[in-house]
N, C-alpha and C positions, 0 to 999 in steps of 0.2 A: 599661659599668657594670652593666647588667642581667645579663650573663653572669657577672660577678664575684659578684654577690649570689646568683645561682642556684648557683654552685659552692660558696659557703660554706654555703648551706642544705643542699645534698646532702651535704657533709662532715659536718654535724651529724647528719643523718638516718643516715648510715653508722655513726657512732659509737653512736647510740641503738640501731640494729638489731644492732650487733655486741656490745652490752653493754659499752661502754667501761670498761676496768678502771682505776680510779683508785688510784695508789700510796698507801700508808699515809701517807707524808710529805706528800703533796698534800692528802689528806683532813684530816689534822691541821692543816695550814696554814689550810684553809677554816674549820674549827671555831674556830681562834684568831682569825680575822678577823670572825666573826659579831658579837661584841659591838661592834666598831668600827663596823659598818654601822648597828646600832641607835642607837648614841650619835650618829652623824653625822646619821642620819635624824630622830631625835627628841631634839635636844639638851636640851630641858627635862626629859627623863626621867633625865638624868645626876645631877641634884640640885645643879647649880651650873654654872659656866662650864666648857665642855669643856677649855679650856687648863689648868684646875686639876687635871685628872685624867690628863693626858698629860705624860710626861717623855721625856728622850732615849732611855732604854732601851726604853720601851713603843713609842715611835715607830719606833725602829730595828727592833724585832722585827716590828712590823706591816708595815713596808716589805719586810723579808726574806720574810715569809710571802706577801705579795702577789706578789713576784717569783717565788717557787716556783710559785704557781698560774698566773701569767702564762706562765712558761716551759713548763709542762705543756700549757696550752691552745694556745699557739702551735705546739708540736711536733705536737700532735694535728691541728690545722687544716691544717698544711702537709704532713702525712704523705700520700704518694701523689699529690702535686700535680705 
């Protein structure tokens, strides 16, 4: 387990040192996900119950954006392994 953790940390350091280039689509997906984090973290700040502000379209778009980010991160982590 320790070796696995060390590998992941070194992979992260490699990306930081290399100046990991984030594609525009991934950066856009991250920006679109930001408000969802704040609403989930501080539900009282939404101005009502969170379920009143989310519908199927918003939820589907958030899941799609999360998958875009997840795919990019997994590809970067397993690169060179």
